[in-house]
C-alpha positions, -999 to +999 in steps of 0.1 A: +051-225+000+045-188+002+061-164-023+065-140+006+095-149+029+097-147+067+105-113+082+141-105+088+156-098+123+144-062+120+108-072+114+109-063+077+104-082+045+139-089+031+147-064+002+130-075-030+098-073-050+074-101-041+048-108-069+017-123-054-020-126-062-046-116-036-051-153-029-014-158-022-014-127-001-042-139+021-023-171+027+010-154+035+030-145+066+015-110+062-019-123+073-011-153+094+020-139+112+054-152+119+041-179+143+006-190+130+005-218+157+008-192+184-006-160+170-006-140+203-017-105+195-012-108+157-044-094+142-051-117+112-087-107+110-078-070+106-051-078+081-077-098+060-101-068+062-073-045+049-066-070+020-104-071+011-105-033+010-073-031-010-086-056-035-116-033-041-093-004-050-069-026-070-098-040-091-109-004-098-074+004-110-073-026-132-107-017-148-090+015-160-061-004-174-036+001-146-018-031-137+015-022-120+004-019-083+027-022-053+018-025-015+039-015+015+037+004+047+034-011+082+012-039+066+044-055+052+062-053+086+061-075+116+035-053+133+006-070+151-020-044+140-010-022+111-028+011+107-034+006+070-020-004+037+000+021+017+010+016-019+014+031-053+005+024-089+023+033-121+004+054-145+007+077-175+017+113-167-007+129-191-036+107-180-030+117-144-024+154-149-055+158-171-076+142-144-086+113-166-075+086-142-093+103-112-125+108-132-125+071-145-118+058-110-145+079-093-171+067-119-164+032-106-161+038-068-194+043-050-177+066-024-158+088-050-126+085-029-100+088-057-083+121-051-048+132-039-057+168-034-042+178+000-073+199+007-094+167+006-075+153+036-094+151+069-083+145+105-090+112+122-090+108+160-056+099+174-037+106+142-015+136+136-015+134+098-047+141+080-058+113+058-071+110+022-108+101+016-098+065+004-081+060+038-113+070+057-134+045+038-109+016+030-079+022+053-058+020+022-039+048+004-027+042-031-007+069-048+000+075-085+035+072-097+045+087-131+081+097-122+069+122-096+085+127-062+067+110-033+070+139-008+095+118+012+132+124+013+162+101+018+187+105+047+205+132+028+173+153+022+170+143-015+134+138-029+125+102-034+101+087-060+075+062-048+096+032-059+125+043-039+106+055-009+084+024-006+114+001-006+129+014+027+117+020+062+108+056+065+123+061+100+157+045+093+161+042+056+167+005+060+160-014+028+129-036+028+108-057+005+076-047-013+046-066-026+036-064-062+000-075-068-005-096-099-036-111-115-049-145-104 
């Protein structure tokens, strides 16, 4: 039995935090779709590729001592072919601001993709928003959370932190579930 429930009638995970390992994630509705016997256009192969890429980045975070890692975005919605995986990780404010986290992660990653500098964003064909280097290599964007605003606002225009922003659908504010990655 999967720890991740079926999508609700809006095509979202029901509100809640779903703690799963990568193995459990690979065997969930998020990969195999709402109707595995008749997948139609559900792109399980692409979803598995996104998980493989995400696991590389999560393992790098874990090697630096970061363990609170959450995934969301269109990947956790009933969407045949999500663009990517979005997520955030909890980290220490001083370790982030000093650049320590970024330096440690870039020592590990062969592509040196760990940056959140808006000047590092590059265009990608067909996309309005410029993407971070990690997106261009992995199609995953993981953001640091240390109590900082996410850059997103609620329906009243108030700044939201990553935990709040990632637990609702950006376009409507509808609450939705999130995946927390735990160790095997």
